[in-house]
GUMISE-298117 format. One record per residue (C-alpha): residue in three letters; z, y, x. Coordinates in steps of 0.05 Angstrom, whole numbers, m for minus. Layout:
R,rest,zz,yy,xx
R,ALA,Z,Y,X .
...
***
This chain:
R,rest,zz,yy,xx
R,MET,713,m722,1244 .
R,ASP,757,m770,1206 .
R,SER,732,m786,1140 .
R,ASN,803,m807,1117 .
R,SER,824,m738,1109 .
R,VAL,839,m695,1040 .
R,ASN,839,m624,1030 .
R,LYS,857,m615,956 .
R,VAL,896,m563,922 .
R,ILE,921,m565,851 .
R,LEU,957,m505,818 .
R,VAL,984,m487,749 .
R,GLY,1000,m412,748 .
R,TYR,990,m347,719 .
R,LEU,935,m294,736 .
R,GLY,962,m236,769 .
R,HIS,900,m189,755 .
R,ASP,833,m195,720 .
R,PRO,781,m228,765 .
R,GLU,747,m186,813 .
R,VAL,678,m201,810 .
R,LYS,622,m176,866 .
R,TYR,559,m201,895 .
R,THR,534,m213,957 .
R,PRO,478,m180,998 .
R,ASN,434,m240,974 .
R,ASP,457,m228,899 .
R,THR,505,m293,895 .
R,ILE,564,m276,848 .
R,THR,634,m285,871 .
R,SER,701,m270,849 .
R,GLN,773,m265,866 .
R,LEU,836,m289,830 .
R,SER,910,m277,848 .
R,ILE,952,m336,818 .
R,ALA,1027,m337,812 .
R,THR,1068,m398,817 .
R,ASN,1144,m402,813 .
R,LYS,1192,m448,835 .
R,ARG,1265,m452,802 .
R,TRP,1325,m484,830 .
R,LYS,1402,m483,834 .
R,ASP,1437,m459,894 .
R,LYS,1503,m486,922 .
R,ASP,1545,m438,871 .
R,GLY,1502,m463,809 .
R,GLU,1464,m400,806 .
R,TYR,1388,m404,787 .
R,LYS,1344,m379,844 .
R,ASP,1272,m364,833 .
R,ARG,1215,m354,882 .
R,THR,1143,m336,861 .
R,SER,1086,m348,910 .
R,TRP,1020,m317,903 .
R,HIS,952,m350,916 .
R,ARG,886,m323,935 .
R,ILE,833,m357,901 .
R,VAL,754,m346,909 .
R,CYS,697,m372,860 .
R,TRP,628,m378,874 .
R,ARG,565,m381,830 .
R,ASN,575,m412,763 .
R,LEU,650,m415,766 .
R,ALA,654,m343,786 .
R,GLU,610,m324,724 .
R,TYR,659,m366,683 .
R,SER,722,m326,717 .
R,LYS,700,m265,683 .
R,THR,727,m294,617 .
R,LEU,795,m296,641 .
R,LEU,848,m245,636 .
R,LYS,910,m224,674 .
R,GLY,970,m264,650 .
R,GLN,933,m319,632 .
R,GLN,959,m395,649 .
R,ILE,907,m436,684 .
R,TYR,900,m505,719 .
R,LEU,861,m499,781 .
R,GLU,830,m545,834 .
R,GLY,801,m528,897 .
R,HIS,809,m533,972 .
R,LEU,836,m495,1027 .
R,ILE,799,m456,1078 .
R,THR,825,m403,1134 .
R,ARG,776,m350,1157 .
R,ASP,789,m301,1212 .
R,TRP,762,m233,1235 .
R,THR,770,m179,1289 .
R,ASP,782,m109,1265 .
R,LYS,761,m44,1302 .
R,GLU,822,m46,1347 .
R,LYS,804,m117,1369 .
R,ASN,864,m147,1330 .
R,LYS,853,m216,1303 .
R,HIS,867,m233,1231 .
R,TYR,870,m296,1191 .
R,ILE,869,m308,1121 .
R,THR,881,m374,1079 .
R,GLU,849,m378,1013 .
R,ILE,829,m428,961 .
R,VAL,762,m440,942 .
R,ALA,763,m459,869 .
R,GLU,725,m525,846 .
R,GLN,753,m526,775 .
R,ILE,787,m477,728 .
R,THR,816,m495,659 .
R,PRO,851,m443,615 .
R,LEU,919,m470,587 .
R,GLY,949,m452,518 .
R,ALA,924,m401,472 .
R,ARG,915,m328,498 .
R,LYS,962,m275,465 .
R,LYS,930,m229,418 .
R,SER,948,m171,461 .
R,ASP,910,m199,515 .
R,LYS,850,m213,483 .
R,LYS,787,m171,501 .
R,THR,758,m146,437 .
R,THR,710,m98,409 .
R,GLU,715,m67,338 .
R,LYS,670,m128,315 .
R,ASP,715,m176,347 .
R,GLU,781,m154,312 .
R,GLU,800,m197,253 .
R,PRO,809,m162,187 .
R,PHE,881,m154,159 .
***
């Protein structure tokens, strides 16, 4: 294998849902995130067009534990690498999925008050 290759993904986007946390049969924590990124451009008529791309993110161990603090709608910076998995279903159809395995996640900006997970103790007095 050529050691001069690079598999690096950098995304800045918004979480599409709260992280889905699970445990493997070996009791290893993992989580799945969905991040939306947007591309805006002007078409030939000068009209703005938008395209949203959704990215499937997988976190393992400490990063999966950390991801539990993230919330839907939150903007994050993410670094990771691409993997493609395949499997065969019961009807013998082969399926493929490409995911990003997260290596670093950094929240960007302040959380909106309406997004903050709170308990009665956490709420600020008026």
